[in-house]
N, C-alpha and C positions, 0 to 999 in steps of 0.2 A: 786246256790247261793240265798235264798229269805232271807235275815237277814230283822229282826223288829228293833225297836230302841233299843239300849240299856242306852243311856245317853247323854246328851250335856253339856259342860263344859261354864262356862263364868270366868269374873274376877269382883270382886265389890268391891268398897272402904269400906263400912263399916256393920263389921260381923252382931253386933246385928243390924243396921236397915237391912239388907238383910234377917236377920235370921227371924225377926219380921215381915217382907212383905210378905215370902214363907210358915212362919208355920201361922201365924195368918191369914192375910188375904185370904190365898189361900187354909190352910188347910193343907199343906204337913206336914209329919213327919221328926224331925232333925233327921237323920238316923245313919249318920255318921259324928263326928268331929275327923275330923283327919289334915295330914300335907300333901304339897305335895312332893311328893317322889322327887324331880329334885330340892326343894330347902325349904328344913326344916324350913323354919322363918318363911314359907307361908302357916297358915291355910286352910282347905281345906275341904268345909262343901258339904253336899251332902242332898238333902231332896227326898223323895218317898214316897211312899204308906207305908201302917204300916209295913209292912218286908222287904222293899227296893229293891222290887224285879226291874230286869231290865227292860227297859222300861217305866220307873214312874220315873226314875231320873234326877238331874234337878240337877248338882254341881254348886260349887264357890269356885275360888282360891281368897283369902281375902286380896288385899294389899293398907295398909291403903297410903296416900296421891298420889292415883294411878292419872293420868292427866286424861284430856278428851281422846276420844280415835277416830281416824280418817281412815273415811273408804272409799276406795280410786280404786285402783286396783284390789283386791281380799281383800273379807271377808266375814264370815258367822252369820247371824242374824236370829232372829225369834226363840222366844221358843213359841211355837203350842202344846197346850194341850188340849186334849180332854174329856169331859165331857160327863155325860149321855141324855139320852134321857129324854126330859120336865124336862131339870134342868135348862134353862138358865134364864128365868124369876127368879129364884134364885138369877143367880147371877150379874145378871141387879141390883136388890135391894141390893148384899151386897157390890157391887163395890159405888153405888149412898149411901148409906148408911158411907160406909168409904171416902165419896169426893174423890173417883179413878176419874178423867173422863177420859169415852171412847166412840168408837166410836161401832154402831151396825151393820153389814154388814149380815146380811142374816142370818144363826144359826149359827151366831159370832161374839163376841166382841174383839174388842181391843183395847190394852191400854197399861200402860208401867209402870215399876218397878224402886224405888227408883235411878237408876244407865241409865235409859231411855232406856233399853231395850224393844224391841216391844214384847210383848204377847196377842198370841189370844187363848181364850177360843169358843173352836168350839164344838156342841153338836153334839154328835155321834149315829148311831142307835148300841149300844151295853148298854148291862146291866151296871145298878151301882157294884160297885167295891162288890169283894166274901166277907163275913164276916170277914176270916182271913185277909182281907188285909185294912180294912176301920180304920180310925184314929179317935184316942179318943179325940172330940174337938165338937166345936161349929156348924160342919156346919152336916147337916142328911146325912146320909150315901149311903142316893138317890140319893145325888147331888152332892157325892165328886169327886175330879178330879181323872181319872183313869190314865191316863200315855201322853204318849207325842204323838203328832198326826202329824206335821209339822217342818219343820224348811227350811234352805235356804244356796245354794252355790251361792258369788254373784264373779263371775271369769270373767278374760281381752278375752275369750275364749270357749263359754260356748260348743261347739261342742268337745272341747277336755277334757271338762271333762265331759260330757255326755259317749264322746268315751271311759275315764277309767271306765266308770262301767258297761259299757256293755262290756267291753272288759276284764275287771278284774274278773268280777262278774255276767256276762249274764243278769244283770239289763237295760231293753228297755225302754226309754224312752215314755213318751206321750206327746208329743211335747214339753216342758220342764219341763216337773215331772215326777220322779219314784216312781211307786207307789206301796210301801213295802207289803201294805196289805188293806184291803178294808178300814180304820180307820188311817193310817199311809202312808205320802208321804213326798216327798220334793221336792222342784224347785233349776233349776240353771239359772241362768240372768246373761246376759251381762253386765258387767262396761264399761264406757267410759273414766275413770281416764286413766291416764298415772303415776298418782304419788302413789309412794309406801304409804301402810295404816301403819299405826301407830295403836297397842292396847292401849287399857285404858278401864277407865271406863265403863261396860258394855260388851265390848267386849268376842266374843263368840269363846274361844280357839282353841276348837274341839267339833266333832260330835263325835259318839260313835255307832255302831252297835253291834248288839250282835249274837254272834257264840256258834255253839249246845256247841262244848267242845276244850280240850286240842289237837287232833287229826284235828280238824277240823280248829282248827288257827295255828295249824303247818302247814297242806294243803296249804291255804291261804299265808303262809310265803314262802312257797316255792313255788308260782304260782308268787307271786310276783318278789323275784328272777329272776324266768325263763324271765319274760316278762321286767325285767329291772326297776319296779317301785322305786321311791326313799324312801324308808325306812327307815325312822328315829327309830325306838325301837322297840324289840320284847322281851316282858318281864315279870313279872311277880309285879302284884301291891300287891299281896299278895290275894285281895278278890277277884279278877279274871286276868288273866293273858290275855295281851295286843301286839296289832299289829299296830305300827304308819303309817302310810303312809301320806306323801304328794300327794295332787294328782296335776293334772299339773297344777290347778290353780293357786295354794302355800298353799291353803287350808289344817288343818292338818285333816286327817282323822283317827277314830281309830275302830278296830276291837279287843271286847271284849268278852270274855267267861263268861258262865250264872254263872258258881259256880271258890270258896267255898260259895260267897257271905259273908256279911257284923257280919256274927255271928260267923267269923273266929276267934276274939277278944274279944269278949262282947256279952251276954246273948240278945236275941230277946228281951224281956221287957225292955231292959236297950240301947238299940241303942243310940247312939249322947246322951247321961246322961255326959259323961266324953271322956276328950282325947285320942282317940283310938290312937294303931299304930301296924300296920300287926308285925307280930313274926320279920322280919329282921330286925323293927327298932327299938322295942322294949331296947336293951341294950345302946341304945344313948335317952333315955327316958331322963335324967337328962338334960344333954346339949339341947335336943329340948326344954323343958319346958322352959328353962333359954333365950330363943334366940327366941320366935316366935314375931312374930309382935305382938304389944298392941294395939288392936283396937283403934281407933283416935275419 
């Protein structure tokens, strides 16, 4: 099995600030305004291409008064995003005009979001977004962000984490990098701290990989049980079904189906415009709306 990315999910402190950065600066569409299904007080924002295609998605749990993060023994880091050929100069100019400090390394731009999350924009040999995926904003279609390109696992024993991906999924590393496709990969890095990591502003909660359908996800669940991996949850999120596993380094990995998708509870033309709840949470709407964390 060689899945590509589905999404990455992180923690942010200020909802409006987060939304402004990812939609107005980076030009992603706010495709789903919902809640954390394990803590309904917590808003959960999804950003992506116009349709919210798996592989384009960056999501945030909004937690007001969230403290600083401490990345020590194990953690996930870096949102790597891919941009089309010949678009790097546009993004250099855009970051400069918006007073966002960045470093340029070959075909990549490195900078941080308001919660100090490391972001990389990498020019790749891919065509621009298809017309049906283009977001309506001030960024020309030819240079809009295509989707996820890379991310990082930081673990106390990189060999054990790499062995997990090879044993469970048949993914073999090249050095410390697992290549998912010509333009998607993730790397595994050894940490040296024995201190416990603490989640905070800008922490990455999990990395999710795409799974074709319910049957393929069931096969993964059966295999995880047989191989004795630490399964956290096997659950329907409404918009997709998910299997959560803790890899040996202690980081959360999700495997998520491609369907039903975000039009489950609102039409494509109006994604993200109001608080959306999957069908199993809709009966609780009044209570959920009354108790949502307020943006600080």
